[in-house]
C-alpha positions in Angstrom: -1.4 13.6 13.2 0.2 16.9 12.9 -0.1 18.6 9.1 3.8 17.5 8.7 3.5 13.7 9.2 -0.7 14.2 7.0 1.2 16.4 4.3 3.9 13.6 4.2 1.2 10.8 4.1 -0.4 12.1 1.3 2.5 12.8 -1.0 3.8 9.8 -0.3 0.8 8.0 -1.2 0.3 9.8 -4.2 3.9 9.2 -5.7 3.4 5.9 -4.7 0.6 4.4 -6.4 2.5 4.3 -9.7 6.2 3.2 -8.5 4.4 0.1 -6.7 2.8 -1.0 -10.1 5.3 -0.7 -12.2 7.5 -2.3 -9.7 5.1 -4.9 -9.3 4.9 -6.1 -12.9 2.9 -9.5 -12.2 -0.2 -10.7 -14.2 -1.6 -12.9 -11.2 -1.2 -10.0 -8.5 -2.8 -7.4 -11.0 -3.0 -3.8 -9.8 -2.4 -2.6 -6.4 -4.1 -0.1 -5.1 -2.8 1.8 -2.4 -5.8 3.0 0.3 -4.0 4.6 3.2 -0.6 5.4 4.1 0.2 6.4 7.8 3.8 8.3 8.7 4.9 8.0 12.5 5.4 11.5 14.2 8.7 10.9 14.0 8.7 10.3 10.3 10.4 7.2 10.5 8.3 4.6 9.4 5.3 4.5 6.6 2.8 1.8 7.2 1.2 1.6 3.4 -2.2 -0.4 3.4 -3.3 -1.9 0.1 -5.9 -4.2 -1.9 -5.7 -6.4 -4.7 -9.0 -7.0 -6.7 -8.2 -10.8 -6.0 -9.3 -12.3 -2.8 -7.5 -15.8 -3.0 -5.1 -16.6 -0.9 -2.5 -17.4 -2.5 -2.2 -14.0 -4.6 -2.7 -12.2 -1.4 0.3 -13.9 -0.2 2.3 -13.5 -3.9 1.2 -9.6 -3.5 3.0 -9.8 0.0 6.2 -11.3 -1.5 6.6 -9.3 -4.3 5.7 -6.3 -1.8 8.7 -7.3 0.4 11.3 -8.1 -2.0 10.5 -4.9 -4.3 10.8 -2.8 -1.0 14.5 -1.7 -1.2 13.7 -1.0 -5.3 10.4 0.9 -4.0 12.0 3.2 -1.7 14.6 4.3 -4.2 12.2 5.5 -6.6 10.3 7.2 -4.3 13.4 8.8 -2.7 13.8 10.2 -6.4 10.3 11.6 -6.6 10.5 13.4 -3.4 13.3 15.3 -2.6 12.1 18.1 0.3 12.6 15.6 3.1 15.7 14.5 4.8 15.1 10.8 5.3 12.6 8.6 2.8 10.7 6.5 5.9 11.0 2.8 6.7 7.9 1.5 3.7 5.7 -1.4 5.6 3.8 -2.8 3.3 0.0 -3.8 5.1 -3.0 -5.2 3.9 -6.2 -3.7 4.1 -8.8 -6.1 5.3 -11.6 -3.6 4.9 -12.7 -4.1 1.7 -12.6 -7.9 1.8 -14.9 -7.6 5.0 -17.3 -5.3 3.4 -17.7 -8.0 0.3 -18.0 -10.7 3.1 -21.0 -8.9 4.7 -22.5 -8.0 1.5 -22.7 -11.5 0.5 -24.0 -12.6 3.5 -26.4 -9.7 3.1 -27.7 -11.2 0.0 -27.8 -15.0 1.1 -30.2 -13.7 3.7 -32.5 -12.2 1.1 
């Protein structure tokens, strides 16, 4: 990743966190934590990895649907915050399974003891 993509990723993550939680105001979903943002080299696509506190499949699906439904609004709000780039990247929201996997491993280790 070049300096440009690293800086843009960091900037998008910092600015996007409050925008996402304001746009997704659903009590069932709760707080959405953005864990990582990866921007492609051509700066056209940003992959946003997120987690939520629940591991219930229905709530995970609800969160994904809410994010996809509000994608245009979120991107427009991000464009208002970040004015020093020509085009705001397309936002792809992906659930980060690392936390859920870590919790699963932790649970298995506790069962073994």
